[in-house]
Structures are given as C-alpha cells and as structure tokens.
N, C-alpha and C positions, 0 to 999 in steps of 0.2 A: 837981252834975255828974254824980252818979250814975243822975240820972234820964235820962239820953239814952241808957244802956246797952239795946243791941237798938232802937235807933231807926233806922228804914228811911231813909236818904237819897239824894238826888244829888249827885253832883258837880258843881261848878259851874267848875272850873278845874284846869288841869294835865293830864300825860298821859290821865289814866281820866275828861277833862270828859262828864258826861252819864252816867256809869257808877250804877245803883242798889248801894250798899252798905250795910251794919249798922254801927253805932258797938259795938264790943265792946271796948273798954278807955279808960283816961283817962290822957293823958300825964303824965309830970312837970311840965311847962310849962304855965304858964297860957294857955285858948285852943288848945290842941291836943287832939286825940284818936286812937284807933286804929281804922283802918275795914278790913272783909273784904268781899270779893263771895261768899266760896266759892268762885272756879271759877279768875279767875285770881291773885288775891291770896287768898291761904288765912288761914285761923284763926291757923296756926302762926306767919308771918310777915306781921302787918298793916303796914298803911301810916299813917305819923303824917300827920296832914291839918288846917289850921286850919280852924277851926270857921266862919270867914265862909267859908268856899271851901266851905260844905257847905248843902245847902237842906232842910229835914226834910220827906216825902212826907206830905201831907195828903189826905185823902182827906172827900168831902161827907158820909158817913155817919158819921166818925168824925173826931177830932180829929187822930190821926196814927197811922201805922202803927208797931208794936213789935212786937219779939219777945220773947219770956221771956229773961232772963238766963242762965238755967242752961240752956239747949238752945240756947247760940249755936255752931252745931259749921258746918262748910262744908256737907253736907249741909243742914240745915235753913236755915241763908241762902240758897242756892241755890235749895229748892224755893218759899222766901218772894219771893224775886224773881222768879222762874220765873210763879207764880201771880198777882203782881202786874203782870206783863207784859201776861199773856193778859186780865185784864181791864181793863187800859186799851187794849188792841187791840178789844173788842169793840165793837159799834157801840150807842152809846145810843139 
C-alpha cells in the first residue's frame, strides 16, 4: 500500500469527480486512502476515499505520475496538478 503514496489520481465518483489529487496516506481500513489536491482539500485535512473510486494518471512516456512522498505539501501538489493540466491542454 505504501507504493501508492504520492500517486496522482483522478476521482471517478463523488462530489470531487474529475478532480486531480495526490494520495497522501493510507487509511486504517482496507481499500481506503487519504487524498488532497492542495487547493480545496488541503494536506492538513485530507479526504478519505475508496481506491475503487480513483484512477491513476498514466502518461505515455511514463507508467504513472508520482510525487516524492517526502515533499507532499499543499504547494508542491498544486504545482504538480497545474503542470499536469498545462501539458494535457497542449495540442499534440
């Protein structure tokens, strides 16, 4: 489960559907993680979410987008999400 820390994901269900977030921790229950986007959902107050409601962001050049777990701050997560949104909006 620790291999998921720092993974950028897209929420598939709930009020935050379509939101890009980072997995910042494991919940006590099996199949749950804590996520934050650094803007609306801060690292200090993460959201508990089921893994089945999250989809990892995969890139063609890399297998997955992952942040270093020691740098999971609100600012770092926000910058990573903004950079990802900018590269996705560029024409191919």
